[in-house]
N, C-alpha and C positions, 0 to 999 in steps of 0.2 A: 504494500500500500504506500503510495507516495505521501510525503509530508503535507503537501497542499490539500490532498483529499482528507487526511486525518484532521487537519485544522478546520476544514469546512464542515466535517461531521460534528466536531465539537461545537462550532459556532451555531450549527443548526439545532443541536440539542439544547444549548443555552437559550437560544431564541424561543424555543418551545416551552421553556420553563419560566422565563421572565413574566409572561402574562399571568402565571399562576400566583404571582405575588412574591416571587423569589428575586433576590438581587445578587450580583456577582461581588464576592468579597475579594477574591484574588483569582488570577488566571495566568497560566503559562501556555506554551504551544499546544500541549496535549492533555491538560488537566485544568479544572476550575473548581473553586469552592463557592457554592451558592448558599445564601442564608435566607431564611424566611422567619418572619416575626420580629418582635422588638425585645430588647433586653429589659429585664425586670428592674424597675427603679427602687432599689433597696432603701434609699434614704427616705423617699416618700412613704413607703410601707412601714418603715420604722416609726416615723412621726405619727402616722395614722394609728399604729398599734399602741403608741404611748397615750394618745388622746382617747382611745377607746378602752384603755386599761387592759390591753392584751387580747381583746376579743378579735381584733383584725389579724392576729397571727395565723389563724387557720386559713384565711383567704390568702395571705402572703405565702404560706407553705404550698398551697395548691398552685399558685402562680409560679413558684420556683420549680416545682416538679413537672407541671403540665404545660406551662406557658413558656415564655422566653423565646430565645432564638434556637432554631433547628438548622443544622448544617448538613449539606450533602456534597460529596465529591463526585464530579463528573469527569470521567477520563476516557481516552480513546487509545486502545492498544495498537501494536504494530500491524495487526490484521484489519484495523478499522472498526473493531467492535466497540460500541459505546457502553460504558457501565456507569450506573449511578449507585453510590453507596452512602448510607447515612452514617454520620460521624457521632 
């Protein structure tokens, strides 16, 4: 597989994932890291937890484990096969 075809396949895969709400965090010739979601604002949740006397801690923990940013690595091997793996 030629390098240009591999790069084109990576670009096509990235282009199909961006409309799903994912953004490119980093990219090389044959590999890219895509991120979806937003980081949890720990300072804000700490302040809310203090004001609610700890009741907000449950919500905060749910956001830490279920929310936040999700990363995927998209890569193209030497045969032109595209793989997507969650990190």
